[in-house]
N, C-alpha and C positions, 0 to 999 in steps of 0.2 A: 369693207368701209374704212375709209381713212380715219386713223386715230390721232386725236389732237391731244397733245400732252404738255401744254403750256401750263406751268405749275405756279401755284401760290407764291408770289414774289414780293421781296422787299429789297430795294436798292439802297445801299448804304452811302451816303454822301455827307453825314453830319455826325457830329459828336453827341447829338441830342438822341434821346430814347425815340424810336420810331415804332409806331403800331402798324405792323406789316398788314397790307390789304390783300384783296383776293383778285379774281379775274375781273371785277368790276373796277377797281381803282388800284393804282400802285403810286405810292408816295416816294418822290425823289427830293431829297433835300440837297440844295447846293448852297453852301455857305450857311447863312441864316434864313434863307428864303425857301419857303415850301411850295412846291408845284405839283398839282394833282395830274397824274397822267393815266391814260386808260390803257390796259393791257389788251391787245387785239386778238385775243383767243380765248378759249375756255379749256380747263384741263380735264374736265370729265369726258373720258373717251367715248361715251355712248350717245352724246348729244351733238347735234349739228349747230355750229355757231358761224354765223357770217356777219362781217362788218363792212359797211359801205361808208366810205369818207366822202363828205361834200364840202363846199366852202363854208356852209352854215354849221357843220359839226358832223357826228357820226351817227349812223342808224345801225342798230344791233338787232340781229335776228336770231332767235333761238328755236330750234325744230327738233323733234324726236327723230330717230331713224325713220326713213321714208319708206313706206310700203304702200301697196294698193289695196283699194277695196275696203279699207277700214277708217274709222273716224280717228283723225289726228289733231292735235292742238299745238300751236306755238305762240310766241310773244314777240312784240317788238318794243325796244327801248331806245329813246333818242338821247344823245349827249350834245346839247348845242355848244357851240364856241361863243366867247363873249368875255370882254374886259370887265364887265359890270352886269348887275341884274337886268338892266334895260336891254343891253346887247344880247344877253342870253334868252330873255323872253322873246326877243324879235326873231332871233334865229331858231327857237323851238317852233314857233308858228310856221316859219318856212319849211322846217323839216317835216312837219305834219302834212305838207302838201304834196310830198313825194308819194309815189306809188311803188309797191313790190309786186312782182309777177312771179308766182310759183307755178311752173308749167303753163296751164291756161287759167290759173286763178289769180284773180287781183286782190290785193290786200292793201288797205290804207296804212300808211306809216304814221299812225296816230298814238303810238305808245300804248297799245292794248293787246289782248289776247285775241286768238281767232281760231276757229276750227274748220277742217277741210277734209275732203277725201280725193285721193289721187287715183286716175284710171290705171290701166294695165302697167306693168313695170317695164321700163326702158333700160336695156343694158348700157346705153350711154349716160345714164343718169337724168337728173331734173334740173332744168335751168332756173336759176333764181335771178330775176333782174331788178335792178333799181330804175325806175322811170321818173321823168318829170310829171308834173300834173297834166301836161299836154301829150303824155305818152311817148316822149323821146326816150330812148334807152341810154343810160348813163354808164351802167356797169352790168356785167353778167358774171355770175358764178355758176358752177355745176355741182350739184349734190348728188351723192350716190343713192341708188335704190338698195334696199336690204330686204331679206325675207322677212315676212310679218312673223313676229314672235308670238308664241302661245301665251295667254294670260296666266300669270302665276297663280296657283292655288291659294297660297298662303301670303298674307301680307308680310312684308319685311323691310327692314332698314339696314344699311351697313353698321358695324359695330362702332365707327365714328365718322363724323363729318367734320369739315374744316369750316371754321367760322366765316361767313359771308361768301363761302364757295358754293359751287354746284355740287349737288348730291342727288343720288338715285334712289327711289322707293320702288320696291317691286310689289305687284299686286294685280288684282283682276279689275282693271279700269275700263271705262267706256270710251276713252279718248277725247272726251269733251271737257276741257280745263274750266269751263264756266260754272260747272256745278260741283267744283272741287275746292277744298281749303285745307291748308295744313298749318298746324301751330307746334312750337317747340316750347314747352313748359307754359303754355298759354299765349305765348308771342306769335304773331303771324310770320310765316315764312313766305318769301316771294316765289310764285309759281313760274316756271320758265317754259315747260312743254309737257305733253302727255301723250302716251300711246296706249293700246289695249293692255299692255303688260309693265309700263314703266311711267313714273311720275318724276319729273326732274324739278327740283327746288333750289332756291338760294337761301342758305340758312341766316338766322338773325345775327347781328353783328355784336350783340351785347350780352351774349349767353355763353358760359363755358362750363365744361363738366358733364356729369350725367343729366340727361334730359328725357322727357317723355315726348315722343312724336305722336301727335293725333292727326289722323287724316279723315276728313269727312268727304265722301264720295257719293253724290246722289241720294243722300239721306242715310248712307251706311257709314258707321264710324269704326275706325280700327287705330289701335294704339300699339306702340312698340318703344323700346328703350334704346338709347344711343349716347355717345359722348360727343359733345361739340368742342373740338380743339381750336385753340388760338395760338398765333405765332408772334412774338415781339423780337425786334432787332435793334441793336444799338451799336455804335463804335465810339471809342474813346477819342480818336483824332482822325482828321482827313487832311487831304491837300498835303501828303507828306514830301519831305525832302529826301533825296537819294540817300539810302542808308538808315533812315529812321524807321521805327516800328510802332504798331499800335495793336490793339486788340478788338475784335468783334465779339458781341455778347449775343447769344441765342437763348431765347426762353420759350418753351412750348408748355402751354397750360391746359388744364381741363382733362388730365389723363387719369383722374381718380377712379379707381375700380375697373379700369379697362384692361381686359386680358389679351388684346391683340396688339401685336408689335406695330409700331409706327416708324416709316422709313422717312428720313429727312435728308435731302440733298443739299450740298453746298458746292456752289460754282464760282470760280473766279472769272468775272467778266472783264477784268483788266490785267490780262497775263503779261502784257509788256511794261506794266507800272508796278505791280506788285507780285509777291508770292505769299501763299496762304499755308500755314503750318497744317500737315497732313495731306497736302496735295492741291492742285487746282480744281479737281473734280472729286468730291468724296461723298460717301453716304454714311449717315449714322442711323443705326437702327434701335429705337428706343423700347426697351422691354419695360412697360410701366411698372410691373410689380418689383422690378429689381432696381430701375433707374428713377422712378418718380413715385415713391411711396405717398408723398404728399399731394400727387396730382400735378406736380410742376417738375419739368426737366430743364436744366440750365447747363450750358456749356459755353466755352470760349475758344477762340482760335486766334493765334498771333499772325500779324501781318508785317511782312518785310517789304520796304519800298526798294525798287530797283531804279526808279528815277523820280524826279520831281513831278507832282501833279495829284489830281484827284484819283479816285478809284471807284469800282462798282463790284459789289458782291451780291450774288443771289442765293437766297435760302428758301428752299421748297419743302413743305410738308406734303408728302404724296398722298393722296386720297385713296381710300381703300379700294375702290373699284379699279383705279389706275394700277395699284400695287398687285393686283390679282390678275391682270390681263396677260 
């Protein structure tokens, strides 16, 4: 199975504080104007993510690892284009008219969850097509088949999750996402996909620190504890002149009581424009008991300009499952 490791990113193009977003949204600030951009991948390596671009916007499909003769569930989310609410509403209605075809299974792109079963495994994988309402094939992707995993005997969650990002819950599930719900300290988490052994969720965006995850599956309730981690980024200055310097500030919160180390990657995406103190690709490993007794870890990196212009730096909090692959 292809592993996708596009990580929780924030691109710095402003001196203003930036709340880093997840696989769902990436904030890019150019000058004083903020523009929301979507990140076309998901960093949780066990989930299948497909994005289809259309003139009306993007159709995002989330699926568990595909195996045959078991019930599986996925979801479809649409991101309409539009300069205003009226344009967005019109484009959203247009996006709902598209069809998705997974193997021989037709799925409406209405922005909802769906359950399905696939026939015998195909070594060449499973085609996922985007079709017009008239059945015209617009785009095709191929998703890999994998061996069916045995349901976990015990319900478990990773020791930490990243705010608004994808996370995996292990357990004995029925694969039907319609009878499942998950909360974090009582707040609903967004369900992405389900298989007999895994449930994939998007964590709430307004909670950090220790939380209780409660999962209701077909009338059965399970609970477990984890930490939800958030990332904030800011830069003192951008659009540097040659020879000028500035600093980026990295803040990771929600670490209180966490006994698991948290890797953070820093990547210079503008190597022809700037140098970063410590190297253009580096990793910080946060030891919460040592580095973040208060639950918050903060650090800075100096940036030196090589020539005039703006620059881009990406900071990634690596999810627990990706860190253990």
